[in-house]
VOGU-3710 file (C-alpha; in Angstrom, 3 decimals, decimal comma):
1> mgkkldyitq> -7,132/30,038/-13,209  -4,774/29,367/-10,315  -3,620/31,781/-7,637  -0,949/31,743/-4,934  -1,735/33,410/-1,622  0,000/33,850/1,724  -3,127/33,023/3,731  -6,593/31,457/3,682  -9,152/34,039/2,569  -12,688/34,127/3,962
11> elkdfietqk> -13,977/32,776/0,640  -11,573/29,808/0,823  -12,440/29,215/4,497  -16,110/29,046/3,507  -15,205/26,570/0,752  -13,226/24,380/3,194  -16,130/24,295/5,643  -18,458/22,822/3,002  -16,121/20,010/1,925  -16,773/16,415/2,987
21> iyfvataaae> -13,317/15,056/2,106  -9,742/16,303/1,981  -6,392/14,681/1,299  -3,218/14,904/3,408  0,266/14,302/1,962  3,525/13,800/3,885  6,920/12,280/3,193  10,191/11,654/4,981  13,446/12,282/3,081  13,480/8,620/2,092
31> grvnispkga> 10,783/5,969/1,882  7,274/6,246/0,567  5,133/9,344/0,082  1,849/9,048/1,941  -1,485/10,476/0,793  -4,489/9,888/3,037  -8,146/10,773/2,509  -9,832/12,332/5,530  -13,425/13,167/6,352  -15,896/12,935/9,254
41> dsfrvinknk> -16,015/16,654/10,173  -12,379/16,519/11,276  -10,966/19,806/9,905  -10,906/23,291/11,453  -9,509/26,602/10,267  -8,084/28,304/13,359  -7,004/31,475/11,594  -5,830/32,508/8,142  -2,463/30,763/8,606  -3,291/27,875/10,931
51> viwlnltgsg> -5,482/24,791/10,558  -5,917/21,656/12,623  -7,372/18,276/11,860  -8,337/15,302/13,984  -6,440/12,155/13,045  -8,549/9,116/13,824  -7,219/5,616/14,434  -6,491/3,815/11,195  -4,612/0,892/9,755  -1,371/2,882/9,617
61> netaahllkn> 0,129/5,930/11,270  2,226/7,288/8,409  1,503/10,953/9,037  2,830/10,912/12,610  5,959/8,990/11,563  6,667/11,315/8,652  6,212/14,469/10,725  8,934/13,306/13,104  11,307/13,099/10,118  10,073/16,042/8,046
71> drmtimfcsf> 7,390/18,506/9,105  6,200/19,454/5,593  2,559/18,778/4,808  0,231/19,461/1,910  -3,532/19,359/2,327  -5,742/19,280/-0,758  -9,458/19,941/-1,146  -11,342/19,327/-4,414  -14,729/20,635/-5,355  -16,847/17,758/-6,650
81> ekrplilrly> -19,952/19,931/-6,836  -20,851/23,356/-8,228  -17,913/25,508/-9,230  -14,648/23,682/-10,031  -11,804/24,367/-7,590  -8,737/22,636/-6,207  -7,278/24,148/-3,043  -3,879/23,200/-1,643  -2,566/24,300/1,740  1,200/23,995/2,200
91> gkakayhkrd> 2,894/24,283/5,546  4,733/22,888/8,535  2,872/20,445/10,739  3,117/18,975/14,209  1,253/16,010/15,687  -0,189/16,363/19,183  -1,075/13,227/21,155  -3,408/12,851/24,120  -0,373/13,284/26,392  0,179/16,799/24,983
101> qefhnysnlf> -1,584/19,876/26,374  -2,178/21,163/22,823  -4,284/18,067/22,076  -6,588/19,009/24,950  -6,571/22,696/24,006  -7,927/21,788/20,554  -10,016/18,678/21,296  -13,093/20,681/22,328  -13,349/21,895/18,703  -14,355/18,376/17,634
111> eenigarqii> -17,051/15,960/18,629  -15,680/13,491/21,181  -14,324/10,384/19,472  -12,830/7,372/21,237  -10,639/6,693/18,181  -8,978/10,129/18,247  -5,270/9,409/17,811  -3,668/12,812/17,229  -4,563/16,370/16,426  -2,391/17,741/13,660
121> evkidlvqts> -1,627/21,465/13,636  -0,459/22,987/10,362  1,056/26,454/10,065  0,247/27,495/6,506  2,907/29,306/4,466  1,351/28,975/0,992  -2,218/28,658/-0,273  -2,696/27,678/-3,907  -5,849/27,398/-5,959  -6,223/25,801/-9,365
131> cgfavpfmdf> -9,126/25,298/-11,716  -10,245/21,726/-11,125  -11,865/21,613/-14,559  -11,049/17,893/-14,925  -12,363/16,871/-11,479  -15,615/14,922/-11,943  -18,960/15,858/-10,439  -19,833/13,570/-7,557  -22,720/13,650/-5,110  -22,258/13,255/-1,367
141> keertalnaw> -24,515/10,511/-0,045  -23,662/10,232/3,662  -20,833/9,841/6,165  -19,579/6,323/6,822  -20,140/5,170/10,380  -17,981/2,018/10,342  -14,844/3,528/11,933  -16,705/5,084/14,849  -18,763/1,924/15,363  -15,579/-0,183/15,398
151> snqigeqgii> -13,833/2,210/17,818  -16,814/2,222/20,175  -17,123/-1,561/19,987  -13,503/-2,289/20,960  -13,334/0,545/23,497  -10,391/2,515/24,834  -8,321/-0,514/25,823  -8,962/-2,117/22,447  -7,821/1,086/20,702  -4,600/1,123/22,740
161> aywknkntes> -3,956/-2,536/21,891  -4,579/-1,777/18,219  -2,131/1,139/18,329  0,512/-1,171/19,841  -0,053/-3,705/17,074  -0,551/-1,444/14,040  0,423/2,174/14,791  3,902/2,227/16,390  5,843/2,439/13,132  5,301/3,387/9,514
171> idgfetkife> 5,373/0,995/6,576  8,989/2,098/6,076  9,865/1,259/9,699  9,902/4,840/11,041  8,768/5,231/14,647  5,521/7,110/15,291  6,195/7,728/19,018  2,505/7,189/19,722  3,365/5,992/23,243  6,219/8,314/24,271
//
């Protein structure tokens, strides 16, 4: 059954690297809790207590807004194939924007993407596994290409305009500081 660990083991790192989807949860002290699905080869294990993920442009920017209010983050992976497993990574996170040196230090770990909005660094303080016996089997078909196609179609200036229109504050009115 479940285990609690202080770090990501090699076995869990190998599991993470085979996953096609993960879920990110954040919350400020008040307002809504946000849970976002992520994919597109956007996750990297830096070491046994640090991970990063590439946050692509989307309809909201809840994660960045929440992290300015409360730096807690939970990341969850589920095995939909083979052996059942749920893996949660708990830690403190920070969002790096293109204006930050850390963004550029990490960006070479990902394929270039015009829609890259932030790189999120998470310092892991608890790793938890659980059985996942009730998670259904599902087959991976292919990555969606719509977001990258849209980003490439509107270009860098279109992305910036979109951020101004849709990504400067959360649904609860918290600032994201995407342009500071």
